[in-house]
C-alpha positions as CSV (number, residue, x, y, z in Angstrom):
1,X,0.0,0.0,0.0
2,X,1.4,3.4,-1.0
3,X,1.7,5.7,2.0
4,X,2.9,9.2,2.8
5,X,3.9,10.8,6.0
6,X,6.5,13.4,5.2
7,X,8.3,15.1,8.0
8,X,7.7,18.8,8.5
9,X,10.7,20.8,7.2
10,X,9.8,23.6,9.6
11,X,11.4,23.0,13.1
12,X,9.5,25.8,14.9
13,X,8.3,29.3,14.5
14,X,9.1,32.4,16.6
15,X,6.5,34.9,15.7
16,X,7.3,36.0,12.1
17,X,10.6,34.0,12.1
18,X,10.5,30.5,10.7
19,X,13.3,28.1,11.7
20,X,13.8,25.3,9.2
21,X,15.4,21.9,9.9
22,X,17.7,22.4,6.9
23,X,19.4,25.3,8.6
24,X,19.6,23.6,12.0
25,X,21.2,20.5,10.4
26,X,23.7,22.5,8.4
27,X,24.8,24.5,11.5
28,X,24.9,21.4,13.6
29,X,27.3,19.7,11.1
30,X,29.5,22.9,11.1
31,X,29.6,23.0,14.9
32,X,30.5,19.3,15.2
33,X,33.2,19.8,12.6
34,X,34.6,22.8,14.4
35,X,34.7,20.9,17.7
36,X,36.7,18.1,16.0
37,X,39.1,20.5,14.3
38,X,39.7,22.4,17.5
39,X,40.7,19.1,19.2
40,X,43.2,18.3,16.5
41,X,44.5,21.9,16.3
42,X,45.4,21.7,20.0
43,X,47.2,18.4,19.4
44,X,49.2,20.2,16.7
45,X,50.0,23.0,19.2
46,X,48.1,25.7,17.2
47,X,46.6,28.7,19.0
48,X,43.3,27.8,20.7
49,X,41.3,30.3,18.6
50,X,42.7,29.2,15.2
51,X,39.7,27.4,13.9
52,X,37.1,29.5,15.7
53,X,38.4,32.6,14.0
54,X,38.7,30.7,10.6
55,X,35.1,29.4,10.8
56,X,33.8,32.9,11.7
57,X,34.8,33.9,8.2
58,X,34.8,30.6,6.3
59,X,31.3,29.4,7.2
60,X,29.2,32.4,6.0
61,X,31.5,33.0,3.0
62,X,31.2,29.3,2.1
63,X,27.4,29.5,2.3
64,X,27.4,32.6,0.1
65,X,29.8,31.0,-2.4
66,X,27.7,27.8,-2.4
67,X,24.5,29.8,-3.1
68,X,26.1,31.9,-5.9
69,X,27.4,28.7,-7.5
70,X,24.0,27.1,-7.4
71,X,22.2,30.3,-8.6
72,X,24.6,30.7,-11.6
73,X,23.8,27.2,-12.9
74,X,20.0,27.9,-12.4
75,X,20.1,31.4,-13.7
76,X,17.3,30.8,-16.2
77,X,15.0,30.4,-13.2
78,X,16.5,32.9,-10.7
79,X,16.7,35.6,-13.3
80,X,12.9,35.5,-13.3
81,X,12.6,35.1,-9.5
82,X,15.3,37.5,-8.1
83,X,13.6,37.6,-4.7
84,X,14.2,33.9,-4.2
85,X,18.0,34.2,-4.6
86,X,18.5,34.9,-0.8
87,X,16.2,32.1,0.3
88,X,19.0,29.7,1.3
89,X,16.8,28.1,4.0
90,X,14.7,26.5,1.2
91,X,17.7,24.6,0.0
92,X,19.7,25.1,-3.1
93,X,23.4,25.3,-2.2
94,X,26.2,23.5,-4.0
95,X,28.9,21.7,-2.1
96,X,31.5,22.5,-4.8
97,X,30.7,26.2,-4.4
98,X,31.1,25.8,-0.6
99,X,34.5,24.2,-1.1
100,X,35.7,27.0,-3.4
101,X,34.6,29.5,-0.7
102,X,36.2,27.5,2.2
103,X,39.5,26.9,0.4
104,X,39.8,30.6,-0.7
105,X,39.0,31.9,2.8
106,X,41.5,29.4,4.3
107,X,44.3,30.5,1.9
108,X,43.8,34.1,2.8
109,X,43.5,33.4,6.5
110,X,46.6,31.2,6.5
111,X,48.7,33.9,4.8
112,X,47.4,36.5,7.2
113,X,48.2,34.4,10.3
114,X,51.5,33.1,8.9
115,X,50.2,29.5,9.1
116,X,50.5,26.6,6.7
117,X,47.4,26.3,4.5
118,X,48.1,22.6,4.0
119,X,48.3,22.0,7.8
120,X,45.0,23.8,8.3
121,X,43.4,21.8,5.4
122,X,44.7,18.5,6.8
123,X,43.2,19.3,10.2
124,X,39.9,20.3,8.7
125,X,39.5,17.4,6.3
126,X,37.8,14.9,8.6
127,X,35.6,17.7,9.9
128,X,34.6,18.7,6.4
129,X,33.5,15.3,5.3
130,X,31.6,14.6,8.5
131,X,29.8,18.0,8.2
132,X,28.9,17.1,4.7
133,X,27.5,13.7,5.8
134,X,25.4,15.5,8.4
135,X,24.4,18.2,6.0
136,X,22.8,15.8,3.6
137,X,20.1,15.2,6.1
138,X,19.0,18.7,5.6
139,X,18.3,17.7,2.0
140,X,16.4,14.8,3.4
141,X,14.1,17.1,5.4
142,X,13.6,19.3,2.3
143,X,12.8,16.2,0.2
144,X,15.5,17.3,-2.3
145,X,18.8,15.9,-3.8
146,X,17.0,12.6,-4.4
147,X,17.4,10.2,-7.3
148,X,15.0,8.8,-9.9
149,X,11.7,7.0,-9.1
150,X,11.7,3.6,-7.5
151,X,9.1,1.4,-5.8
152,X,8.4,1.2,-2.1
153,X,9.3,-2.5,-2.3
154,X,12.8,-1.5,-3.6
155,X,13.3,0.8,-0.6
156,X,12.0,-1.8,1.8
157,X,14.5,-4.3,0.4
158,X,17.3,-1.8,1.4
159,X,16.1,-2.3,5.0
160,X,15.4,1.4,5.4
161,X,13.4,2.6,8.3
162,X,9.9,3.8,7.6
163,X,10.6,7.5,8.3
164,X,13.2,7.5,5.4
165,X,10.9,5.6,3.1
166,X,8.0,7.9,3.8
167,X,10.1,11.0,3.3
168,X,11.1,9.6,-0.1
169,X,7.4,9.6,-1.2
170,X,7.2,12.8,-3.1
171,X,4.2,13.9,-5.3
172,X,2.8,10.4,-5.5
173,X,6.1,8.5,-6.2
174,X,9.0,7.0,-4.3
175,X,12.5,8.1,-5.1
176,X,16.1,6.9,-4.6
177,X,17.4,8.3,-1.3
178,X,20.6,9.6,-2.8
179,X,21.1,11.9,0.1
180,X,21.6,8.8,2.2
181,X,24.0,7.1,-0.2
182,X,26.2,10.2,-0.1
183,X,25.9,10.6,3.6
184,X,27.0,7.0,4.3
185,X,29.9,7.3,1.8
186,X,31.0,10.4,3.7
187,X,30.7,8.8,7.1
188,X,32.9,5.9,5.8
189,X,35.3,8.6,4.5
190,X,35.4,10.2,7.9
191,X,36.7,7.0,9.5
192,X,39.1,6.4,6.6
193,X,40.6,9.8,7.1
194,X,40.9,9.3,10.9
195,X,42.8,6.1,10.2
196,X,45.0,7.8,7.5
197,X,45.8,10.6,9.9
198,X,48.1,8.2,11.8
199,X,49.9,7.2,8.6
200,X,53.1,8.8,7.3
201,X,51.6,11.3,4.9
202,X,53.1,14.5,3.8
203,X,51.4,17.7,5.0
204,X,48.5,18.4,2.8
205,X,47.9,14.8,1.6
206,X,45.1,14.1,4.0
207,X,43.2,17.0,2.6
208,X,43.9,15.9,-1.0
209,X,42.8,12.3,-0.1
210,X,39.6,13.8,1.3
211,X,39.0,15.5,-2.0
212,X,39.6,12.2,-3.9
213,X,37.3,10.2,-1.6
214,X,34.5,12.6,-1.6
215,X,34.7,13.2,-5.4
216,X,34.6,9.5,-6.2
217,X,31.4,9.0,-4.2
218,X,29.9,12.2,-5.5
219,X,30.5,11.2,-9.1
220,X,28.6,8.0,-8.8
221,X,25.8,9.4,-6.6
222,X,25.3,12.4,-8.9
223,X,24.6,10.0,-11.8
224,X,21.4,8.9,-9.9
225,X,20.1,12.3,-9.1
226,X,17.3,14.1,-10.9
227,X,18.1,17.7,-9.8
228,X,21.7,18.0,-11.0
229,X,23.2,21.3,-12.1
230,X,23.9,20.8,-15.8
231,X,26.9,22.1,-17.7
232,X,25.1,21.1,-20.9
233,X,21.9,19.2,-21.6
234,X,23.7,15.9,-21.0
235,X,26.8,16.7,-18.8
236,X,26.3,17.1,-15.1
237,X,28.4,19.9,-13.6
238,X,29.1,18.0,-10.3
239,X,30.5,15.0,-12.2
240,X,32.8,17.3,-14.2
241,X,34.0,18.9,-11.0
242,X,34.4,15.6,-9.3
243,X,36.6,14.2,-12.1
244,X,38.6,17.4,-12.3
245,X,39.2,17.5,-8.5
246,X,40.3,13.8,-8.5
247,X,42.8,14.6,-11.3
248,X,44.1,17.8,-9.7
249,X,44.4,16.1,-6.3
250,X,46.4,13.1,-7.7
251,X,48.7,15.5,-9.7
252,X,49.3,17.6,-6.6
253,X,50.2,14.6,-4.5
254,X,52.6,13.4,-7.2
255,X,54.2,16.9,-7.8
256,X,54.6,17.7,-4.1
257,X,56.3,14.3,-3.5
258,X,58.5,14.7,-6.6
259,X,59.6,18.2,-5.5
260,X,60.2,16.9,-2.0
261,X,62.5,14.2,-3.4
262,X,64.3,16.6,-5.6
263,X,65.0,18.9,-2.6
264,X,66.3,16.0,-0.6
265,X,68.7,15.1,-3.4
266,X,70.2,18.6,-3.7
């Protein structure tokens, strides 16, 4: 029997102010990530306020960057609905846009504080992928970032709890919970990065391995989604970005190791 029972995306209302679960979940992911980064920063003997100060700038700028990225690839719609551009709480931010904003802010911050960008990026890597895993549940509450249509029987065979299955019932059809696939991939990546943190990696490589791990998962999950930002009618922007980032990360690891070996031989 087909059922619905979608969760309310509004958490609560304070007079004229509406608080959405989407925003609460995104902020929760950011705060947990900040807590983890602070712990690792202390272990690396960095000043206590290093990541608090960084996040004060990086978080809002990343949200703005993520929204701009999304709006640019949906400009045919937003050019006709300019008043909706600022409605971030309704969803519509792009992770790749957020990464551009976060990396740019961190480079500027590292230069200003005379710190290593690569060290900061390594410390932040597990926090970033965990925050992304948590943030996908904001998409779940908004019933967005899902895949193509499936049957309820298919979802039940995945042994998913009813609250997820019911939330994937949208406009009379069930859909792939691609938010969940990506969230689980990112959670696995979080533990992989924690394990690799103990390995003998060069500074910066943990961050680059995070880029590779996330991009591999995103490439395949994106292929299932129905709301992709498109570069052309057939090419998904997130898949292009994922492949590009994998290539760039691998090249950077190789080049930095090569240059390190050359310096040692001189």
